[in-house]
C-alpha positions as CSV (number, residue, x, y, z in Angstrom):
1,M,-12.1,13.9,18.0
2,K,-9.3,15.0,20.2
3,V,-6.5,12.7,21.1
4,L,-5.1,12.5,24.6
5,W,-2.1,10.6,25.8
6,T,-2.4,8.9,29.2
7,P,0.7,8.7,31.5
8,T,1.0,4.9,30.7
9,A,0.9,5.8,26.9
10,R,3.8,8.2,27.4
11,T,5.7,5.7,29.6
12,T,5.4,2.8,27.3
13,Y,6.2,4.9,24.3
14,L,9.4,6.2,25.8
15,E,10.3,2.7,26.8
16,I,10.1,1.7,23.1
17,I,12.1,4.7,22.1
18,E,14.8,3.8,24.7
19,Y,15.0,0.3,23.3
20,F,15.4,1.7,19.8
21,E,18.2,4.0,21.1
22,E,20.0,1.1,22.6
23,N,19.6,-1.3,19.7
24,W,18.8,0.5,16.5
25,S,19.8,3.7,14.8
26,N,18.3,7.2,14.8
27,R,16.9,6.4,11.2
28,E,14.7,3.6,12.8
29,I,13.6,5.9,15.6
30,L,12.4,8.6,13.1
31,R,10.7,5.9,11.1
32,F,8.9,4.6,14.1
33,N,8.0,8.2,15.2
34,S,6.5,8.7,11.7
35,K,4.4,5.5,11.8
36,V,3.2,6.5,15.2
37,E,2.0,9.9,14.0
38,K,0.5,8.3,10.9
39,T,-1.4,5.7,13.1
40,I,-2.8,8.4,15.4
41,K,-4.0,10.5,12.4
42,Q,-5.9,7.4,11.0
43,I,-7.4,6.9,14.5
44,E,-8.5,10.5,14.7
45,K,-10.2,10.4,11.3
46,N,-11.7,6.8,11.9
47,P,-11.6,5.9,15.6
48,R,-13.2,2.6,14.8
49,L,-10.9,1.6,12.2
50,F,-8.9,-1.0,14.2
51,V,-10.2,-4.2,16.2
52,A,-12.2,-3.8,19.1
53,S,-11.6,-5.5,22.4
54,K,-13.8,-8.6,23.2
55,H,-14.8,-7.0,26.4
56,D,-15.3,-3.3,25.3
57,E,-16.2,-1.9,21.9
58,N,-14.6,1.4,22.7
59,I,-11.1,-0.1,23.5
60,R,-9.2,-0.9,20.4
61,R,-5.8,-2.1,19.2
62,G,-4.0,-0.6,16.1
63,F,-0.8,-1.8,14.8
64,V,1.8,0.9,14.4
65,V,4.3,-1.6,13.1
66,K,4.4,-5.5,13.0
67,Q,5.9,-5.7,16.5
68,I,4.2,-2.7,18.3
69,S,0.5,-2.1,18.8
70,L,-1.3,1.0,20.1
71,I,-4.2,0.4,22.5
72,Y,-6.6,3.3,22.7
73,R,-10.0,4.0,24.1
74,I,-12.8,6.1,22.4
75,V,-14.7,8.3,24.8
76,P,-17.6,9.3,22.6
77,E,-19.4,11.4,25.3
78,K,-16.3,13.8,25.4
79,N,-15.5,13.4,21.7
80,Q,-12.1,12.1,22.7
81,I,-9.7,9.3,22.1
82,H,-7.3,8.3,24.9
83,L,-4.2,6.6,23.9
84,I,-3.7,3.9,26.6
85,A,-0.4,2.1,25.8
86,F,2.0,1.1,23.3
87,W,2.5,-2.7,23.4
88,D,5.2,-5.0,22.0
89,N,3.2,-7.7,20.3
90,R,6.1,-10.1,21.2
91,R,5.3,-10.1,24.8
92,N,3.0,-12.4,26.6
93,P,-0.6,-10.9,26.1
94,K,-1.6,-11.8,29.6
95,N,0.9,-9.1,30.7
96,L,-1.0,-6.6,28.6
97,K,-4.4,-7.4,30.4
98,Y,-2.4,-7.0,33.7
99,L,-1.1,-3.7,32.6
100,L,-4.5,-2.5,31.6
101,Q,-6.2,-3.7,34.8
102,K,-3.3,-2.4,36.9
103,K,-3.5,1.1,35.5
104,K,-7.3,0.9,35.3
105,L,-7.0,2.2,31.7
106,Q,-5.6,5.6,32.8
């Protein structure tokens, strides 16, 4: 399956990188990037690996690191995986629901 980044995924990823740049070292940024790449490869090989949403079997949440999740959608008819957003798990989950609704799962 082909993996595509949505604009929201790019934005939320860059927000996390900015936070790392302000608060952590380049080593942590490189480590995080490596884990993102590994998670995406896992999703590519086995799209149904991570937990499905209660509302949609094709929307899934995979953990990149303990604090950060990657929300993605499987689009079987197009043989694609859309990366929807990166999410800091320490944030209020209601905000994630709002983000996904607001962006209409771009």
